N, C-alpha and C positions, 0 to 999 in steps of 0.2 A: 632397625637394629637396635640391640640393647644399649642404653646409655651407660657410659662409665664414667664421665666426668659431667657434673651438673651444678649450676650455681642458681639460686633462687633468691631474687629481691635482694641481692646483697648490697650492704651499705657499709661504708668505712670513713673514718675521719681520723685524721692525725691531729694531735694536740701539740701546737708549737707554741714558742715564745711569744708570737704575735697573734695568738688566739686558735681556735679551730680551723682545720683546713680539710673541709669534706673532698675526697678523692673518688669515691665511688657512690652511685645512688641509684639503687633498684637494679643493679646489673644482672642480666639473664644471659646464662651460657649453656650449652648442651652440646656434648661431644660424644659419639657412639663408639663403642668397643671398637678398637681398630681403626678409627677415624683420626684424622689429622687436622687440627684447626690452627689458622694463623690469626693473630690479633693485631690489628693495626689502629692506629688513632694518632691524634696531635701529641707532640713531646709533653710529657709531665701529666698526662691524662689518667694515670692510674694503671698502665698495662703491667709493670714490674710488681706492683702491688697484689694484682690478679694472681700472678705466679706463686706469690708465697701463700696467697689463701689456699690454693689449690694443692700446694705442697705440705700444708699444715703448719708452715712457720709462722704464720699469724691467724688470728681467728677474727672474722668480720663483727663489727659492732651491731649489725643486723642482718638477717637474711641467714641462708644456709649453703654450705658447699658439702657435695657429695662425691664420694669415689666407690665404685663397685657397689653401690646401692647403701653406702654406710656414711653417716655424717662425718666430716672431718674435723677433729678436735685436737689433733696432735699431729707431729710430723709422721709421714708414713714411708716404711721401708720400700713400698712397691713404687717409689716415684724416684726418677733420675733427673738430674739437673745440670744443663751445661749454659754456660754463660758467655759475654763476650770477651772478657777476659779469663784465659784458660786457667790460671792460678795454680800452674804446676810447681812442685816442690823441687827445687835446685838440687837439693842434697839427696834425692831419690832418683833412681834410673826411671826412663820412662814405663818400662814393664812395672816397677815397684809403684809408679804414680797411678797407673791404671788400676792396680790391685788395691789401691787404699780404702774404697768403699767396702771391701770385704773385710776389712779389719774393724768395721764399724757395723756392719748389717749382719744380723746371724746368718751364717751358712753352714751347710753340712759338707761343703767341698775341701778336699785335702788340701795341703799346701801345693801340691803338685797339680791337682785338678785346678786350683786357682790360677796358677801360671799357665796351664794350658788354656784355660779360658780368656786371660788376658792376651796371649799370644794369638789366638784365634781371631779376636777382635782387631788386633793391630794388623794382622794380615789382611783382615776384611777391608779395611780403609785405606791399604796400600802403605802400611808402616813396619812390614816384616823387615828385619834387619837391623831397625832402631831401637829394639827394646833395652839395649845396655847404654844408650845415649843418655845425655843430661839434657834438659829441657833448653839450655841455652844452645845447644848444638843443632837445634832445629829451627826451621823456619816458622813464621807466624802460622801458615796453614796447617803444616805439621802438627804443631803444638794444638792447635784446635781439632785435629783428627784425634791425638792422644786424648784430649779432654772429652770428645764425644765416646771414645772407647771407655773411659773412667766412668761415664754417667750410665753405662749399659752393662759393666761388667757383673753387677748383682742381678741381671735380668729383670729391670723394672716392667710393670704394666703399663706405667706412664712415663713419658719423656717429655720433660719441660725446657724449652730452649728460649733463652733470653739473649736475643740478638746476637747469637753466636758468631755470625759471620761479618757483622757490622764493621769491623776495624781491618777486613783483609782487602785486597786490590780485586778488582773486578773479575779477572780471569782465575783466581783462587777461589773466590767466592762462588763462581759458577760451577768451578768443578766439584766442590764440597755440595753444591745442591744435588748434582747427579750421585756423588756418593751416599747422600742421605736415602736416596730412594733404593739404592742397592742394600744399605744397611737395613732398612724397614723391611725389605723382601725376607732377609736372611733373619733379622731379630726383630719379629713383629711386636709393635708397641701402639699404645694410642698417643698421640702427639699434639702439644700445646705449643707454639711458636710465637714469640713476641718479635716483630720486625718492624722497621721503617722504610723497607723496599718492598713496594709493591708486585715487582716482577718476582721477587722471591715468594712473596705471599701465594701468587697463583700458580707458581712451579712447584712447590712443595706440599701446599694444603689442599684439600677437598672441600674445605669452607673457609671463608675470609670474614672475620667478625671486624667491623668497624665500629669504634668506641666514640662517643662523642667528647667533646671538650669537658674539662674537668668541672664540677663532679661527674665522672663517665657514667654512662649508660649504654646498652647496646642500642646503637643506632641503626645498624644495618648489617645483614648477613647475605654474603654472597656464596653460592653455591657453585664450585667448580667441577666441570663435567669431566670424568676420566674415562678414557678407553683403554687405557695401557699405560705403561710406564713413559712419562713424558721426554722429550728430547729438548734441547735448548731451541730448536727451530721452531717448536710449539709456541714460542714467546712471539714470534713474529707473524702469526696467523691473525686474520680478521677477527676471529673469536677472542683471542687473547687481546687484541686492541680494544675490543669493546668492553672486555671485563676491566682492564686498566683505566678506561675512561670512565666507567662507573665508579671505581674505587677513588680515582682522583677527585671526582665529584664530590664523593661523600666525606673526603677528608678535607676539601675546601669547606663543606657545611660545618663539619665539626669544628674548623679552626674560625668559624663566623665571617669568613670571607664570601660565601655565597650563601643565598637563601634556598632553602629546601623546595620552594616553589619554582624558582628559577631553573634549578637542576632537573626538575620532573620532565 
């Protein structure tokens, strides 16, 4: 399949008061058009830095980042982002929060069409009837659904999800995992998910990229076989157990707790 996201030998260092802090060291990543990659790794290894490089919010010190066959040198309007904190504006209704990107990204939609688009997305994630509510009137899971709608309202080709479900309770999180598959069917995109939840990674993604400890490189890539839309029951199969065991071993290697030879 045609590659949509590509990172080639990416290196990046932050300059702090205590001196240089290398975070990425020769990172490689390839996500095909329509694919969904999850990135896991030890805390502080540079996962969020990776998302900002793909979005064009940062430029790597060395190496190249590519989207649509073009080198990324600035923020791209074809990218949508959702974070762990929904950051919805309390003085705006949920509908107006969802429409916010259309005030920034150029669009040919009329105001009425913009509202129709936002309402359609809210209905898609189960928030029909909450358009006129304020963020404080919604639960955490509902606010995260609204944030997801906001990230998709301008029809991005790439959706970056930086631990969007990490602060939610287990039941809400699993419900949103299933919602994500429904959304991807209705609103196709190429996905890049940052997560600390290994179950989440194999449920949502078709490839899981394990980063090493800082400075991060691509340590391991696990392909997740798909035969249709997954259900939560799929997380309790022998195949899922095997994949989770492999990923846990790779995380332990990245943390320096297990030698790669011992895990082989």
